[in-house]
N, C-alpha and C positions, 0 to 999 in steps of 0.2 A: 517884088514877086509875091503873090498871095498864095499861101498854102491852104488847101482845103482839107480839113481834118475829116476822117471817116466818121460817120454817125455811130454813136455808141450802140452796142447790141441791145436789143430789147430784152427786158427781163421776162422770166417765165410767166409771172402773173399778168404783165401787160400784154404779152403775146396771147395768153389764154383769153383775156377779155376781148382782144381784137378778133380772135377766132369766133368767139361767141357773138360779137356784134355783126360780123360778116355773115355768120350763119343765120342770124335772125333777119338780117336785111335780105338775104337771098331767098329765104323761105317765109317772108312775112305774110304772103297770101295764105299759105297753109296754116300759119299761126292764127290768123284771123278766123279762118274757117273752124279751127279747133275751138277757139274761144266762143264763137257763135254757137257751135254745137253744144258745148258745155252749158252755156247760158240757156239755150232752148230746152235742153233736157232738164236742167234744174227747175226752170219755170214750169214745165209740164208736170214734173213730179210733185212740186209744191202745190200746184192746182189740184192734182189727184189726191194729195194728202188732205187738203183743206176743203175748199168749196166743191170740188168734184165729188169727193166721197159723200159730202152732205146732201147734195142734190140727187146722187145716185141712190142713197139710202132712202130718201124721201120718195123716189120713184117706186122702190120696192115696197115700202110701207103703204103707199096709196094703192098699188096693185093688189097687195095681200088683203087690204081692207075691203076692196070691192070684189075680189075673186080669190077665194081661199085656195082653190085647186091650182091656180097659177103661181102660187108661192114657191112651188118646187122648181119652176122654170120662169122666174120673173124677167120682165123686160122693161122697156121704157126708153125714151130718147137720151136722158141724162145717164142712165145706167150703161147704155151702149157707148156713149162718149167716154165715160169713165173707164170701162173695160178696154176700149181701144187705146186709150192713153197709157194705161198700165201695161198692156201687151206690147205696144210699140216702144215705149221707153225701156222696158226689160229686154226686148230684142236688140235694141241698139247698144245698150250697155254691155250685154253679153257678147256681142260681136265687135266691140271696139278693137280687140286685138287684131282682127282681120284688117280693119281700116288703117290701124297704125302700121301693120306689116306692109300693106300695099303702098302706103306713102313712103315708108322708110326704104323699101326696095326700089321703087320706081323713081321717086323725086329726090330723096335725100342722098342716095349714093349712085343708083343706076344712071340717072340723067347726067350727073356731074362727070362720071367716068366716060359716058358716051360722048359728051360735048367737049371733053378735055379740060374742063375747069378745075378738076381735081389735080391734074398734073401741073397746071399753072400755079395752083396754091403751093404745091410741093417745091416749086422752084423759087418761092418768095419767102424763104426763111421759116417755112412751116414744114416740119417733118411729117411723113405719112402717119406715123403713130399718133402724133398730137392732133392731126387733122381728123383721124378716126375717133379719137377720144372725145373731141368736141362734137362730132356727129352723133355720138351716143349720149353724152352727158347732158347737153342742152335739151334735146327732145325728151330725154328721160325725166328731166325736171318738170316740164310742162305736163307730161303724161301723168306723173305722180300727183301733181297738184290737182289736175282735173279729176283723176280717179278718187283722190281723197275727198273731193266735194261730192261727186256723183254717187259713190257707194253708200255713204251715210244717208243721203237723201232717198236713195232707192230703198234702203232698209226702213226708213221712216214711212215711206209710202206703202211698202209691202206689209209691214206690221200694223199699220193703221187701217189697211184694207179689210182685215178681219174676215167676216163671212161673205164679203162680196168678191173675193178673189177666186174662190173655187179651185185652189191649187194647193200643193204640198211643199214643205221646205226642201224636199229633195228633187223638185222639178229642175231639169237641167239648166234652162235659161235663168230661172230665178236663183238657183244656187250660185251660178257664175256671176250674178249681179249683186249679191248680198253680202259679200265679204272680201277679205284681202286677196282671194284668188283672182278677182277681177283685175287688180293692179298687177299681180304676177303674170297673168296672161298678156296684159298690155305691154309690159316690159319685155316679155319673151317675144312678142310680135315685133317690137323695135329691133331686138338683137337679130332675130331671124330675117327680118327685112334687110338690115344692113349686110348680113352675110350673103343673102341672095343677090343683092346689088353688086357686091364684090365678085361673086362667082360668075355672074352673067355679064356684067359690065354694060348692060343695055337696059333701057327703060321698061319696055313691055315684057320681055322675058323675066326680068326681076320681079315685076308686079305679079305675074302669073305664078312664079315659083314661091314667092313669099306667101301669097294668099293660100295656095294649095297646101303648103307645109303647115301653116298655122291652123287651117281648117282641120287638117288631120290630127294635129296635136290636141285641139279642143275636143274633137270627137273621141279620141283615145282617153282623154280625161273623163268625159261623160261615161264611157264604157267601163273603165277600171276604177272609177271613184269608190264604189262600195268596198273594194279590196284594199283601200289605202289606210284603213283603220280596223282594228279587231272588232268582229261582230259579237252580238249577244245571242246565245243559244239557250232556249228554254224547253222543257219537256212537260208532259202531262197536260192538265187543263190550262196551264199558262200559255201553252202553244196555240190553244184554240181561241184565245182572246188577247191579242197583242195590245200594247199600249196605243193610245190615240196617236195618229200621224206617224206610226212606225213604218219604216221602209222594209217590208218583208222581202227577203232574198230567196229563201227556200223553206220548204216544209216537207216532212217525210215521216216515216215510221221506223220503229226498231223491232226487229224480229226477236223471237225467243232465243236465238243464237247470239244476240247482241249485234247483229248486222244492221247498219243504218242505210236506209234506202231513201234517197232524195226524190223530190218532185212527185211525191205520193200523197194523195189527198184522202187516203183511207181514214175513216173516223173523223174527217174534217167537218162533217155536218152534225157532229154531236152537239148537244145543247149546252155544253160547257160544264156540266155537273160531273163530279167524280164518278158517280154511280153509272151514268150513261156512258162515260168514256170506258170504264172497266168492262161494261157489257159489250161494247163495240170491239174492244181489243180481244176479249175472249172469243167472240164470234169469228174474228178474222185471224186467230192464232198469232196475235202480235203482243209484244211486251210493252210498248209505249209509243207515243208520238212526240215529235220535236219540231221546232221552228227556229230559223236563224233570221235575225233582223238587225237594223240600225234604229235605235230610238232617236227621238228628236234631239236629245242631249248630245248626240254625236255630230251635230252640225258644225260646231267650232273645231273639234279635233279633225274632222274631214277637211274643213277649210284650210287649216294650218298645214296638214300633211300634203294636200294637193298644191298649196302655194309653195312649199319647200321644194317639191319635185319640179314644178314649172320654173321656179327661179334657178334651179340647178341647170335645167335645159337652157335657160337664157344665158347663164354664165358660160356654158359650153359653147353656145353659138357666138357670144362676144369674143371668147378666147380664140375660137377658130377664125373669126374675122381678122383679129390682129395677126395671127400666125400667117394667114393667107396673104394679107397685105405686105407683111415683112418679106415673105419669100418672093413675091412678085416684084417689089421695088428693089430688093437685093439683086435679083436676076437681071432686072433692067439696068441697074447700075453697073453690074459686071459686064453686060454686053456693050455698054458705052465705053 
């Protein structure tokens, strides 16, 4: 009589590798699309940094040589291609979190719950918590690697554009594409998408909820970004001529009683000299003028502050996903 021994239990590392392999096999089409998107964006930004910028600058030089008045609004076919490439790549990189959230909510979790493949995995020696951990960890790795490539390339293109970009460091799309905040939003999109998929349990509703929530989060970030780091306030003639590329937030006057009145442009048209300013202040019965702004040097503090806030939101969303999954599976087990 032959005795069949039970197979030894799989170790945690082997089980984790098996989950990762099955996840990659199940979503290999999405992985290839992600890789192709990263490669296409990288190629476009490298072109804009190198030959694209060179040909666009040649267009501007040629037009300025033949028509001096047109230098204020230069054109040309290569300049148009360069501008379109910079604008498109910036738009795509800044909205990557929405794409990640849509995929995570609809395909990564929502479709598996709707089709029942998730419940099948839970019955094959894979706990729900380990299943969810793999759903977060493996995509997070690819998102991090992709963002780690795209963000430096975008900064290289952006900083190399110089006078052809006609934009500022605090431009919403450019800001979200030029620093670690891009990765923070992408990871937040992953966590929000997974949570949306667990909440709805269906593909299309999860897609809609994930995109809506991430769009709201990015818009809130754009709106409240200036308040995420202390501003600089100056008075007197310094308030009339702020540093180059400063993000001015408010400008106002100080009355003789010491009261500050914001959004007031009195004496704002003074020529910047102390004598002219004193004359204007005396004529309007004012004590001084002031302005509040963010200098260009606040780019990195604002990036790090916003990244920390967004990563905290991502951590809350991931924690909520684990808690929700635990309660649902515990309730289902109790019912059985």
